C-alpha positions as CSV (number, residue, x, y, z in Angstrom):
1,M,120.6,85.3,149.4
2,F,122.5,87.2,146.7
3,S,121.1,90.5,147.9
4,E,123.2,90.2,151.1
5,L,126.4,90.0,149.0
6,W,125.2,92.8,146.6
7,K,124.7,95.1,149.6
8,Q,128.4,94.8,150.4
9,Y,129.2,96.7,147.2
10,N,128.5,100.2,146.0
11,F,127.7,100.5,142.3
12,N,129.4,103.9,141.8
13,N,132.5,102.7,143.7
14,I,132.8,99.7,141.4
15,T,132.4,102.0,138.4
16,E,135.3,104.0,139.5
17,R,137.4,100.9,140.3
18,I,136.8,99.6,136.7
19,K,137.6,103.0,135.2
20,K,141.0,103.1,137.0
21,V,142.2,99.8,135.6
22,T,145.4,100.3,133.5
23,S,146.8,98.3,130.6
24,S,149.6,97.0,132.8
25,K,147.0,95.7,135.3
26,V,145.2,93.8,132.4
27,V,148.5,92.4,131.2
28,S,149.3,91.1,134.7
29,T,145.8,89.6,135.0
30,L,146.0,87.8,131.7
31,S,149.4,86.3,132.6
32,K,147.7,84.2,135.3
33,D,147.0,80.5,134.8
34,S,143.4,80.8,136.1
35,F,141.0,83.5,136.9
36,N,138.5,84.4,139.7
37,T,135.9,87.1,140.5
38,E,138.7,89.4,141.7
39,D,139.8,89.6,138.1
40,L,136.4,90.9,136.8
41,P,137.1,94.6,137.1
42,A,140.3,94.3,135.0
43,L,138.8,92.0,132.4
44,F,135.6,94.1,132.0
45,S,137.5,97.4,131.9
46,E,138.0,99.7,128.9
47,A,141.7,99.1,129.2
48,A,141.1,95.4,128.4
49,V,139.5,96.2,125.0
50,E,142.9,96.1,123.2
51,F,143.3,92.6,124.6
52,I,140.0,91.1,123.3
53,E,141.7,88.9,120.7
54,E,144.0,87.3,123.3
55,M,141.0,86.9,125.6
56,A,138.9,85.4,122.8
57,V,141.5,82.7,121.9
58,C,141.6,81.6,125.6
59,A,137.8,81.7,125.9
60,A,137.4,79.6,122.7
61,K,139.8,77.0,124.1
62,I,138.0,76.9,127.5
63,T,134.6,76.6,125.8
64,R,135.7,73.7,123.6
65,E,137.2,71.9,126.6
66,R,134.0,72.3,128.7
67,F,131.2,72.2,126.2
68,G,132.7,70.6,123.1
69,N,131.3,71.9,119.7
70,N,127.7,71.9,120.9
71,I,125.5,75.0,120.7
72,Q,122.1,74.6,122.4
73,L,119.3,76.1,120.3
74,Y,116.0,77.3,121.9
75,S,113.0,79.4,121.1
76,P,111.0,81.7,123.4
77,L,107.2,81.2,123.6
78,Y,105.4,84.3,124.7
79,I,102.1,83.4,126.3
80,S,101.0,86.8,127.5
81,N,102.0,90.5,127.1
82,E,99.7,91.7,129.9
83,C,101.8,93.4,132.6
84,N,101.2,95.4,135.8
85,N,104.6,97.1,135.7
86,S,105.5,100.4,134.0
87,C,109.1,99.7,133.0
88,L,110.3,102.6,130.9
89,Y,112.2,100.4,128.4
90,C,109.7,97.7,127.7
91,G,107.0,97.3,125.1
92,F,104.8,95.5,127.6
93,S,104.6,98.5,130.0
94,R,101.1,99.0,131.3
95,K,101.4,102.7,130.4
96,N,101.9,101.7,126.7
97,T,98.2,102.1,125.8
98,S,98.8,101.3,122.1
99,V,99.6,97.7,122.9
100,I,97.0,95.1,122.1
101,R,97.0,92.9,125.2
102,R,96.6,89.2,124.8
103,T,96.9,86.1,127.0
104,L,96.8,82.9,125.0
105,L,94.3,80.2,125.7
106,L,95.7,76.7,126.1
107,N,94.6,75.6,122.7
108,E,96.4,78.6,121.3
109,I,99.5,77.7,123.3
110,E,99.4,74.2,121.9
111,A,99.2,75.6,118.4
112,E,102.4,77.7,119.1
113,L,104.1,74.6,120.5
114,K,103.3,72.7,117.4
115,A,104.7,75.5,115.2
116,I,107.9,75.5,117.2
117,E,108.2,71.7,117.1
118,A,107.8,71.9,113.3
119,M,110.9,74.0,113.2
120,G,112.8,71.3,115.0
121,I,113.2,73.0,118.3
122,R,112.6,71.0,121.5
123,H,114.1,73.5,124.0
124,I,111.5,76.1,124.9
125,L,111.5,79.2,127.1
126,I,108.0,80.2,128.4
127,V,107.8,84.0,128.6
128,C,105.1,86.4,129.9
129,G,104.6,89.8,131.4
130,E,104.0,90.3,135.1
131,A,100.2,90.1,135.6
132,P,99.5,87.3,138.2
133,S,95.8,87.9,138.2
134,R,95.7,87.0,134.5
135,V,98.6,84.6,134.2
136,T,97.9,82.6,137.4
137,L,100.0,79.9,138.9
138,Q,97.5,77.3,137.8
139,Y,97.6,78.7,134.2
140,L,101.4,78.5,134.2
141,A,101.3,74.9,135.6
142,D,98.8,73.9,132.9
143,T,101.0,75.6,130.2
144,L,104.1,73.6,131.5
145,R,102.2,70.3,131.4
146,L,101.2,71.0,127.9
147,A,104.7,72.1,126.9
148,G,106.1,68.8,128.2
149,K,104.4,67.1,125.3
150,Y,106.5,69.0,122.8
151,S,109.6,70.0,124.7
152,S,112.5,68.1,126.1
153,F,113.4,71.2,128.2
154,T,111.0,73.9,129.3
155,G,112.4,77.0,130.9
156,I,110.4,79.9,132.4
157,E,111.0,83.6,132.3
158,I,108.0,84.9,134.3
159,Y,107.2,87.2,137.2
160,P,109.1,86.3,140.4
161,L,107.5,83.7,142.7
162,D,108.1,82.4,146.2
163,E,109.8,79.0,146.8
164,D,106.5,77.1,147.0
165,G,105.4,78.7,143.7
166,Y,108.5,77.4,142.0
167,R,108.1,74.0,143.5
168,T,104.6,73.9,142.0
169,L,105.9,74.7,138.6
170,I,108.8,72.2,138.8
171,N,106.3,69.5,139.6
172,A,104.4,70.7,136.5
173,G,107.4,70.4,134.3
174,A,109.6,73.5,134.6
175,D,113.3,72.7,134.1
176,G,114.9,76.1,134.4
177,L,114.4,79.6,135.6
178,T,115.7,82.8,133.9
179,V,115.5,86.2,135.6
180,Y,117.0,89.4,134.3
181,Q,117.9,91.9,136.9
182,E,117.9,94.7,134.2
183,T,120.4,96.8,136.2
184,Y,122.2,96.4,139.5
185,N,122.3,100.1,140.3
186,P,119.6,100.8,142.9
187,T,119.2,104.4,141.9
188,R,118.7,103.6,138.2
189,Y,116.6,100.6,139.0
190,A,114.1,102.8,140.9
191,E,114.0,105.3,138.0
192,A,113.3,102.6,135.4
193,H,110.6,100.9,137.4
194,P,108.4,103.6,138.7
195,S,105.5,101.3,139.7
196,G,104.4,97.7,139.9
197,R,105.8,94.8,141.9
198,K,109.0,94.8,139.9
199,R,109.9,98.0,141.7
200,D,111.0,95.9,144.7
201,M,114.6,95.4,143.6
202,V,115.6,93.1,146.5
203,W,112.7,90.7,145.8
204,R,113.9,90.4,142.2
205,L,117.6,90.1,143.2
206,D,116.8,87.0,145.3
207,T,114.5,85.3,142.7
208,P,117.2,82.9,141.5
209,D,117.9,81.9,145.1
210,R,114.2,81.0,145.6
211,G,114.3,79.0,142.4
212,G,117.5,77.3,143.4
213,R,116.2,76.4,146.8
214,A,113.1,75.0,145.1
215,G,115.3,72.7,143.0
216,M,115.3,74.2,139.5
217,R,117.7,72.3,137.2
218,T,119.0,75.5,135.6
219,L,119.2,79.1,136.8
220,G,119.8,82.0,134.5
221,A,121.0,85.4,135.5
222,G,121.4,88.5,133.3
223,V,121.4,92.2,132.9
224,L,120.0,94.6,130.3
225,L,123.0,96.4,128.8
226,G,122.3,100.0,128.1
227,L,120.1,100.8,131.0
228,D,123.0,102.0,133.1
229,E,126.8,101.9,133.1
230,P,127.4,98.7,131.2
231,R,130.8,97.6,132.5
232,T,129.6,97.9,136.1
233,D,126.3,96.1,135.3
234,A,128.3,93.3,133.6
235,F,130.5,93.0,136.6
236,F,127.5,92.5,138.9
237,A,125.8,90.0,136.6
238,A,129.0,88.0,136.5
239,M,129.3,88.2,140.3
240,H,125.6,87.0,140.5
241,A,126.4,84.0,138.3
242,A,129.5,83.2,140.3
243,Y,127.5,83.3,143.5
244,L,124.8,81.0,142.0
245,T,127.4,78.6,140.8
246,K,128.9,78.2,144.2
247,T,125.6,78.2,146.1
248,Y,123.4,76.0,143.9
249,W,126.1,73.6,142.6
250,R,123.5,71.0,141.6
251,S,122.0,73.5,139.1
252,Q,123.5,74.5,135.7
253,I,124.0,78.3,135.7
254,T,123.7,80.5,132.7
255,I,124.2,84.2,132.1
256,S,123.2,86.6,129.4
257,F,124.0,90.2,128.4
258,P,121.1,91.3,126.2
259,R,121.5,94.8,124.8
260,M,118.5,97.2,124.7
261,R,116.5,97.0,121.5
262,P,113.9,99.4,120.1
263,A,110.4,98.7,121.6
264,E,107.1,100.4,121.2
265,G,106.5,102.9,124.0
266,C,110.1,102.8,125.2
267,V,111.2,106.2,126.7
268,V,114.7,105.3,127.6
269,T,117.7,106.5,125.6
270,P,120.1,103.6,126.1
271,V,123.8,103.9,127.0
272,H,125.6,102.8,123.8
273,V,127.3,99.4,124.0
274,D,129.3,98.6,120.9
275,D,130.0,95.2,119.5
276,S,133.6,95.1,120.8
277,T,132.4,95.8,124.3
278,F,129.7,93.2,124.0
279,V,132.2,90.6,122.8
280,Q,134.5,91.6,125.6
281,F,131.9,90.8,128.3
282,I,131.3,87.4,126.8
283,V,134.9,86.3,126.5
284,A,135.8,87.8,129.9
285,T,133.0,85.9,131.6
286,R,134.1,82.7,130.0
287,L,137.6,83.2,131.5
288,V,136.3,83.7,135.0
289,L,133.3,81.3,134.8
290,P,134.4,78.4,132.7
291,D,131.4,76.2,133.5
292,V,128.6,78.7,133.1
293,G,126.4,78.6,130.0
294,I,126.4,81.9,128.1
295,V,123.3,82.8,126.2
296,V,123.0,85.1,123.1
297,S,119.5,85.8,121.7
298,T,118.2,87.1,118.4
299,R,118.4,90.6,119.8
300,E,121.8,90.6,118.2
301,N,122.5,90.8,114.5
302,A,123.3,87.8,112.3
303,L,126.9,88.6,111.6
304,L,127.8,89.2,115.2
305,R,126.0,86.0,116.3
306,D,127.9,84.0,113.6
307,N,131.2,85.2,114.9
308,L,130.3,84.6,118.5
309,A,129.8,80.9,118.1
310,G,132.6,79.2,119.9
311,L,133.9,82.3,121.7
312,G,132.2,81.4,124.9
313,V,128.6,81.2,123.8
314,T,126.8,77.9,124.5
315,H,123.1,78.8,124.1
316,M,121.5,80.7,121.2
317,S,117.9,81.4,120.3
318,A,116.7,80.9,116.8
319,A,113.7,82.1,114.7
320,S,112.4,83.9,117.8
321,V,109.0,85.7,118.0
322,T,108.5,88.1,120.9
323,E,104.7,88.5,120.7
324,P,102.0,86.1,122.0
325,G,100.7,83.9,119.2
326,G,103.4,85.1,116.8
327,Y,104.5,81.7,115.6
328,V,101.1,81.0,114.1
329,S,99.9,84.5,113.1
330,K,102.4,87.4,112.7
331,N,101.7,90.9,114.0
332,I,98.5,90.1,116.0
333,S,99.8,91.8,119.1
334,A,102.7,94.0,120.1
335,A,106.2,92.5,120.4
336,Q,108.3,93.1,123.6
337,F,111.2,94.2,121.4
338,Q,112.4,94.1,117.9
339,V,114.3,90.9,116.8
340,E,117.5,91.6,114.8
341,D,118.4,88.1,113.6
342,D,115.3,86.8,111.7
343,R,116.9,83.7,110.1
344,S,115.0,80.4,110.2
345,V,116.1,77.6,112.4
346,T,117.3,75.7,109.3
347,E,119.4,78.7,108.1
348,F,120.9,79.3,111.5
349,A,121.7,75.6,112.1
350,S,123.3,75.4,108.7
351,M,125.6,78.3,109.5
352,L,126.7,76.6,112.7
353,K,127.4,73.3,110.9
354,R,129.5,75.1,108.3
355,K,131.6,76.5,111.2
356,G,132.1,73.1,112.7
357,F,129.5,73.3,115.5
358,A,126.8,70.9,116.4
359,P,123.4,72.7,116.8
360,V,121.5,70.8,119.6
361,M,117.8,71.1,119.1
362,K,116.7,69.3,122.2
363,D,117.9,68.7,125.8
364,W,119.2,65.3,126.6
365,D,119.9,65.8,130.4
366,R,116.3,65.2,131.5
367,E,116.1,61.9,129.6
368,L,119.5,60.9,131.1
369,Q,118.3,61.6,134.6
370,T,115.0,59.7,134.3
């Protein structure tokens, strides 16, 4: 389990190690023919910021070699905003009493699926808060079977389950599992999650392991930048992805570095992560993890997303809605966070084509395997 590896490190010690990296260390690191996880502190350091352009050129070359010109497009489908947790940064927190709570009925989910299909997207991520008594395993299985009628790939970003739970959902049509650790600092994690099952950090840390053991085709790791020291959190997220790549070699591994966005009820003042640092994390990750998919969502602004295409990114969301029922009827319940890039799928795909990329609307792997 990844938690066993994580326990061998100290968050604060890694922070200090990254801070001590010098420009000369970065130069010697970049002179290598290949990279590994030992290079992460140097590549994620503040000293490496001045070498972003050099890193980006190398990252773009690696991305073209491994993934071609393809950019996989997907849309999230929020089926419930009910949640038992009280995360200080999330619009779905149970302490946010202004939120209109809603769990979609199956006919409402089908209407959302049809709306997404009409946009041309066939790669869907099912998302919900953590309320197992409302969003039951049977409800999730029914949702996945329904989604299979409209999606060539259906991922899940839900509350953590045990291995048997994931096997049930795989049998119902789940192709991939995404879990954001939020922060890898145990002290900050406890502060940000004062109550609810999510407070159990180790249980969450080992969620991708349980999904991998169950046989998920893709496993996604990630961290919420801005919740704690971002360079250290990015280091641990990359370590997590590297571990998953080695341990679950039959699964495709992805990683994401979403930055905190304004959300109703949020009481956390985020640590600032500027665009240069964000780009640095993406290109540095591509150097160390050449075969990992890198995801950038509509949390980020349009100009930045346009410029990130080809610099390591392989998966991008489009025309995202972060509230249950939002594709059919806007503003009927509270969104989890504010979307920054609100372009339509057609607009976003056209931009990619102008830049020489191929927007992939569906996933062909499932069909090739059957």
